[in-house]
C-alpha positions as CSV (number, residue, x, y, z in Angstrom):
1,M,-74.2,38.7,-9.3
2,T,-72.4,37.8,-12.5
3,V,-71.8,40.1,-15.5
4,F,-74.5,38.4,-17.5
5,E,-77.1,38.9,-14.7
6,K,-76.7,42.7,-15.1
7,F,-78.0,42.5,-18.6
8,T,-80.8,39.9,-17.9
9,D,-84.1,40.8,-19.3
10,G,-86.7,40.0,-16.6
11,K,-89.3,38.7,-19.1
12,H,-87.2,36.2,-21.0
13,G,-84.5,35.4,-18.6
14,G,-81.7,35.7,-21.2
15,P,-79.1,38.4,-21.5
16,S,-80.4,41.5,-23.3
17,L,-77.5,43.0,-25.3
18,S,-79.7,45.1,-27.6
19,V,-78.8,48.4,-25.9
20,A,-75.1,47.6,-26.1
21,V,-75.2,46.5,-29.7
22,A,-77.3,49.6,-30.6
23,M,-74.7,51.9,-29.0
24,L,-71.9,50.0,-30.7
25,A,-73.6,50.4,-34.1
26,I,-74.3,54.1,-33.5
27,G,-70.6,54.6,-32.5
28,F,-69.4,52.7,-35.5
29,L,-71.6,54.6,-38.0
30,T,-70.6,57.9,-36.4
31,A,-66.9,57.1,-36.8
32,I,-67.5,56.0,-40.4
33,G,-69.4,59.2,-41.1
34,F,-66.7,61.4,-39.6
35,Q,-64.0,59.7,-41.6
36,T,-66.1,60.1,-44.8
37,V,-66.5,63.8,-44.2
38,Q,-62.7,64.2,-43.4
39,L,-61.8,62.3,-46.6
40,M,-64.2,64.5,-48.7
41,R,-62.7,67.6,-47.2
42,D,-59.1,66.4,-47.9
43,R,-60.1,65.6,-51.5
44,S,-61.5,69.0,-52.0
45,N,-58.4,70.7,-50.5
46,L,-56.2,68.6,-52.8
47,A,-58.3,69.6,-55.8
48,N,-57.9,73.3,-54.9
49,V,-54.2,72.9,-54.5
50,Y,-53.9,71.2,-57.8
51,A,-56.0,73.9,-59.5
52,G,-53.8,76.6,-57.9
53,Q,-50.6,75.0,-59.3
54,Q,-51.9,74.8,-62.9
55,N,-51.0,78.4,-63.7
56,A,-47.5,78.0,-62.4
57,V,-47.0,74.8,-64.4
58,E,-48.2,76.5,-67.6
59,Q,-45.8,79.4,-67.0
60,T,-43.0,77.0,-66.4
61,L,-43.7,75.1,-69.6
62,R,-43.8,78.3,-71.6
63,L,-40.5,79.4,-70.0
64,R,-38.9,76.0,-70.7
65,N,-40.0,76.2,-74.4
66,S,-38.6,79.6,-74.8
67,V,-35.3,78.7,-73.2
68,D,-35.1,75.5,-75.4
69,A,-35.8,77.7,-78.5
70,F,-33.1,80.2,-77.5
71,A,-30.6,77.4,-76.8
72,G,-31.4,75.8,-80.1
73,E,-30.9,79.0,-82.0
74,T,-27.6,79.5,-80.1
75,A,-26.5,76.0,-81.1
76,T,-27.5,76.6,-84.7
77,L,-25.4,79.9,-84.8
78,A,-22.5,78.0,-83.3
79,Q,-22.7,75.4,-86.0
80,Q,-22.8,78.2,-88.6
81,G,-19.5,79.6,-87.2
82,D,-20.6,82.5,-84.9
83,G,-17.7,83.0,-82.4
84,S,-19.9,84.3,-79.6
85,A,-22.3,81.4,-79.9
86,K,-19.4,78.9,-80.0
87,Q,-18.1,80.4,-76.8
88,V,-21.5,80.1,-75.1
89,V,-21.9,76.5,-76.2
90,E,-18.4,75.7,-75.0
91,T,-19.0,77.4,-71.6
92,L,-22.2,75.4,-71.2
93,R,-20.5,72.2,-72.2
94,S,-17.8,72.8,-69.5
95,Q,-20.7,72.9,-67.0
96,N,-22.1,69.6,-68.4
97,I,-25.0,71.3,-70.2
98,T,-25.4,70.2,-73.8
99,I,-27.5,72.1,-76.2
100,R,-28.4,71.0,-79.6
101,P,-29.9,72.7,-82.6
102,P,-33.6,72.1,-83.2
103,A,-34.4,69.1,-85.3
104,A,-35.0,69.9,-89.0
105,Q,-38.7,70.4,-89.8
106,P,-40.0,68.1,-92.5
107,A,-40.5,69.9,-95.8
108,N,-44.0,68.5,-96.4
109,P,-46.2,67.8,-93.4
110,P,-47.6,64.3,-93.4
111,A,-51.2,64.0,-94.8
112,K,-53.9,63.1,-92.4
């Protein structure tokens, strides 16, 4: 008995692979469905992690802005001759940290 004789349909005499193809299709669709569910779950988890980090990012930006403002004010004082501010600027410069005074604000804001 050959391999094809095992799948022979008695009525037509040819090999009947419909059961094997149906099982293969069901297995393929099941695998695709499983992968889709996993990807949707992963996407949801990533969205939750991103949303959880938003608060920390906002706090970090506020802290950076306040540190930049403080450093800018210190640099301005150093330019105006304040000895303590000059010492702070020089200490930071020796550590390869350069601070600059804030850019001058335009006198008249541009018209929109």
